[in-house]
C-alpha positions in Angstrom: -37.0 -14.5 -112.3 -34.8 -17.6 -112.0 -31.3 -17.4 -110.6 -29.0 -20.3 -111.2 -25.7 -20.3 -109.2 -22.9 -22.5 -110.4 -20.5 -23.5 -107.6 -17.9 -26.1 -106.8 -16.2 -27.4 -103.7 -12.8 -26.6 -105.1 -11.2 -24.6 -107.8 -10.4 -26.0 -111.2 -13.5 -28.2 -111.7 -14.6 -26.4 -114.9 -17.2 -24.3 -113.1 -16.6 -21.1 -115.0 -16.4 -22.9 -118.4 -19.7 -24.5 -117.7 -21.3 -21.3 -116.5 -20.2 -19.5 -119.7 -21.8 -22.3 -121.8 -25.0 -22.2 -119.8 -25.2 -18.4 -120.3 -24.8 -18.9 -124.1 -27.6 -21.5 -124.1 -29.8 -19.3 -121.9 -29.7 -16.6 -124.6 -31.3 -13.5 -123.3 -30.0 -13.5 -119.7 -27.9 -11.5 -117.1 -24.6 -13.0 -116.1 -22.9 -12.4 -112.8 -19.3 -13.3 -112.0 -19.3 -13.7 -108.2 -15.8 -15.3 -108.0 -14.5 -11.9 -107.1 -11.2 -13.2 -105.7 -10.2 -14.7 -109.0 -12.7 -13.6 -111.6 -12.1 -15.0 -115.1 -15.5 -15.3 -116.8 -14.6 -12.2 -118.8 -11.9 -14.2 -120.6 -14.6 -16.2 -122.3 -17.4 -13.6 -122.7 -15.2 -10.7 -123.9 -17.1 -7.9 -122.1 -17.2 -4.3 -123.1 -17.1 -2.3 -119.9 -19.9 0.3 -119.7 -19.8 1.2 -116.0 -17.0 1.0 -113.5 -17.5 1.6 -109.8 -15.1 1.6 -106.8 -15.9 -0.7 -103.9 -15.3 0.4 -100.4 -15.7 -1.7 -97.3 -14.3 -1.3 -93.8 -11.6 1.1 -92.8 -7.8 1.4 -92.7 -5.7 3.4 -90.3 -3.4 6.1 -91.6 -1.0 7.9 -89.3 -0.6 11.7 -89.8 3.1 12.5 -89.3 2.4 16.1 -88.8 0.5 15.3 -85.6 2.2 12.1 -84.5 4.4 12.6 -81.4 6.1 9.2 -81.7 4.8 8.1 -78.4 4.4 4.4 -79.5 1.0 3.8 -78.0 -0.3 2.5 -81.4 2.6 0.1 -81.6 1.8 -1.3 -78.1 -1.9 -1.8 -78.8 -1.8 -3.2 -82.4 -2.2 -6.9 -82.3 -1.8 -7.4 -86.1 1.8 -6.1 -86.3 0.6 -3.4 -88.7 2.6 -0.5 -87.2 5.9 0.2 -88.9 8.6 2.3 -87.2 11.6 4.0 -88.9 14.1 5.7 -86.6 14.4 5.9 -82.8 12.8 7.6 -79.9 11.0 10.9 -80.5 12.4 11.3 -84.0 10.9 8.0 -85.1 8.4 7.9 -88.0 5.3 5.7 -87.6 3.3 4.4 -90.5 0.7 1.7 -91.0 1.1 -1.3 -93.3 -2.2 -1.3 -95.2 -1.8 -5.1 -96.0 -1.4 -6.0 -92.3 -4.0 -3.6 -91.0 -7.3 -5.3 -90.1 -9.2 -2.0 -89.7 -10.0 -2.7 -86.0 -9.6 1.0 -85.0 -7.8 0.4 -81.8 -5.0 2.7 -82.7 -7.5 5.4 -83.6 -9.2 5.0 -80.2 -6.0 5.1 -78.1 -3.9 7.6 -79.9 -3.6 10.5 -77.3 -3.2 13.2 -79.9 -5.7 12.0 -82.5 -3.0 11.5 -85.1 -4.6 8.4 -86.7 -7.1 8.9 -89.5 -9.6 6.1 -90.3 -10.8 6.5 -93.9 -12.9 3.9 -95.7 -10.8 1.2 -97.3 -10.9 0.8 -101.1 -11.1 -3.0 -101.6 -11.6 -3.2 -105.3 -14.1 -2.4 -108.1 -17.2 -3.7 -109.7 -18.3 -3.3 -113.3 -21.3 -3.6 -115.6 -20.4 -4.8 -119.1 -22.1 -5.7 -122.4 -21.5 -9.2 -123.8 -22.9 -11.3 -126.6 -25.2 -13.1 -124.2 -26.4 -10.1 -122.2 -25.2 -7.8 -119.4 -22.4 -9.0 -117.3 -21.9 -7.8 -113.7 -18.4 -8.6 -112.5 -15.9 -7.4 -110.0 -12.2 -7.4 -109.0 -11.1 -7.6 -105.4 -7.9 -5.7 -104.6 -4.6 -7.3 -103.6 -4.9 -8.6 -100.0 -8.4 -7.1 -99.7 -11.1 -8.7 -97.7 -14.9 -8.5 -97.5 -15.4 -10.5 -100.7 -18.7 -11.7 -99.4 -20.0 -8.2 -99.3 -18.8 -7.5 -102.8 -20.5 -10.8 -104.0 -23.8 -9.6 -102.5 -23.4 -6.2 -104.3 -22.8 -8.0 -107.6 -25.8 -10.2 -107.2 -28.1 -7.2 -106.3 -26.9 -5.3 -109.3 -27.5 -8.4 -111.5 -31.1 -8.7 -110.2 -31.7 -5.0 -110.8 -30.4 -5.2 -114.3 -32.6 -8.3 -115.0 -35.7 -6.5 -113.7 -35.0 -3.3 -115.6 -34.4 -5.1 -118.9 -37.1 -7.7 -118.5 -34.7 -10.7 -118.5 -36.0 -13.7 -116.5 -32.8 -15.7 -116.1 -29.6 -14.9 -114.2 -26.6 -17.2 -114.5 -24.2 -16.8 -111.6 -20.6 -18.0 -111.7 -20.0 -18.5 -108.0 -16.7 -18.9 -106.1 -15.3 -22.3 -105.1 -15.4 -23.7 -101.5 -17.9 -23.2 -98.7 -16.8 -19.9 -97.2 -18.4 -16.5 -96.9 -18.3 -15.6 -100.7 -20.0 -18.9 -101.5 -22.7 -18.3 -98.8 -23.2 -14.8 -100.3 -23.6 -16.4 -103.7 -26.2 -19.0 -103.0 -28.5 -17.7 -100.3 -31.8 -16.8 -101.8 -31.0 -18.4 -105.2 -33.5 -20.3 -107.2 -31.3 -23.2 -107.9 -27.7 -24.3 -107.4 -25.6 -26.4 -109.9 -22.7 -28.1 -108.1 -19.8 -29.0 -110.4 -17.4 -31.7 -109.3 -14.8 -34.1 -110.6 -14.5 -37.9 -110.3 -11.8 -37.9 -107.7 -11.6 -38.5 -104.0 -11.1 -34.8 -103.2 -14.0 -34.0 -105.6 -16.3 -36.3 -103.8 -15.3 -34.9 -100.4 -15.7 -31.3 -101.4 -19.0 -31.9 -103.1 -20.4 -33.3 -99.8 -19.5 -30.0 -98.1 -21.2 -28.0 -100.8 -24.3 -30.1 -100.7 -24.5 -29.7 -96.9 -24.2 -25.9 -97.3 -26.9 -25.8 -99.9 -29.1 -28.0 -97.8 -28.6 -25.7 -94.8 -29.9 -22.7 -96.7 -32.7 -24.8 -98.3 -31.6 -24.1 -101.9 -32.5 -26.9 -104.5 -29.2 -28.3 -105.8 -28.3 -30.5 -108.8 -25.0 -32.1 -109.4 -22.8 -32.3 -112.5 -19.7 -34.5 -112.7 -17.3 -32.9 -115.1 -14.8 -35.1 -117.0 -16.8 -38.1 -115.7 -15.2 -40.5 -118.2 -11.8 -40.3 -116.6 -13.2 -42.5 -113.8 -16.7 -43.9 -114.4 -16.6 -45.9 -111.2 -16.0 -42.8 -109.0 -18.6 -40.9 -111.0 -21.3 -43.5 -110.2 -20.3 -43.4 -106.5 -20.5 -39.6 -106.4 -23.9 -39.6 -108.0 -25.2 -42.2 -105.6 -24.0 -40.2 -102.6 -25.5 -37.0 -104.1 -28.9 -38.7 -104.4 -28.8 -39.9 -100.9 -28.0 -36.3 -99.8 -31.2 -35.1 -101.5 -29.6 -33.6 -104.6 -30.6 -34.1 -108.2 -28.4 -35.2 -111.0 -28.2 -32.7 -113.8 -25.9 -34.7 -116.0 -22.4 -35.6 -116.9 -19.8 -33.8 -119.1 -17.1 -35.8 -120.7 -13.4 -34.9 -120.9 -12.8 -32.9 -124.1 -9.7 -31.1 -125.3 -12.0 -28.8 -127.3 -12.6 -26.9 -124.0 -9.1 -25.6 -124.2 -9.4 -24.7 -127.9 -12.6 -22.7 -127.1 -10.8 -20.8 -124.3 -8.0 -19.9 -126.7 -10.6 -18.5 -129.1 -12.3 -16.6 -126.3 -15.5 -18.7 -126.7 -17.7 -21.0 -124.6 -17.3 -24.6 -125.6 -20.9 -24.8 -126.9 -20.0 -22.2 -129.5 -17.6 -24.5 -131.3 -17.8 -28.0 -132.6 -17.2 -30.2 -129.5 -18.4 -33.5 -128.3 -18.9 -32.2 -124.7 -21.1 -29.5 -126.1 -23.9 -32.0 -126.5 -23.4 -33.1 -122.9 -23.8 -29.5 -121.8 -26.9 -29.0 -123.9 -28.5 -32.1 -122.3 -27.5 -30.8 -118.9 -29.1 -27.4 -119.7 -32.3 -29.2 -120.8 -32.3 -31.3 -117.6 -32.0 -28.2 -115.4 -35.3 -27.0 -116.9 -35.1 -23.5 -115.3 -38.5 -22.7 -116.5 -40.1 -25.3 -114.2 
C-alpha cells in the first residue's frame, strides 16, 4: 500500500486542489483529509456521508452547583483563568469557561467537596464518505478544540483500514499546512510526501522547514512549485535548494484561472479543460507511486 501525503509550509499554496486532482488521477484509491482544523477537500469531492462518529479527547471541568460551596479554591488554583464567578461571597455561582479550560484537572483535585466533574471533552467529529474517486475519511475539529494531531492519526488509521478492507493500494492524504503536531501526525510513517510551495520568499522559507521535518522522520519527499510562472527565477532557486536538501522535483504547475472555475463547479481541475491539468498529469506520472 502506498500513502502519499500532500503538505505545504503555509496555507493557500494550492495543496488541497492538487490533492483532489491526484486523487482523481489515482482512480481507485482512498482519500484522507487530515487538515482537520480547516477541512475543505469535501468542497471538491462532494462526499455522501455514510458514517459519522464523535471524537473525544482530553477532559473538561464542569462545576456542579448543587454541591459547590462557593469556597473559591478552584478560582485560586486555576492558571488559565477558566473559572467564572457570578455574585458575591457564599451566594456566588461558579462555572467553567469550556473554551478557556485546558483540562489540567487541578480544580478537580483540590475541590474540598468534590463538586467538579471531569467528563471527556468532545472535540469534533470524523466521517467516512463515498466520493466519485473512492472512500473519503475526513473530520471536523470543534471551535477552539485541541488535540488535532490525535484526530489526524485517527483519520489516517481509518483510511488505511478502509484501503486494506477494500483492496485499494493507494491512499492520497491532504495534510495540514505548517510543521506543527498535525503535520507530524500526517507524515510519520508515510510512503512519500509531496511538498507544495509557491515562488515567493515566504514559500521558499516555509518549504525549507517542511523539508527539514520530512528529513527528520526519514520520509522521501518531492517538491512541486505551484504557479511557478509567476516568478520563474524564484522557482529555479527553490528547486535548486530543494535538490541540495535531498528532495526530488516532482514538477511545476502553472498559474491557471481554470482552477477557480473547477472549484465553482465542485470539480478537480483535471476534470475540466485546463492547461494546468497537463502539468498535474505530468507531476502524477513523475511521482510514480508504483515504484
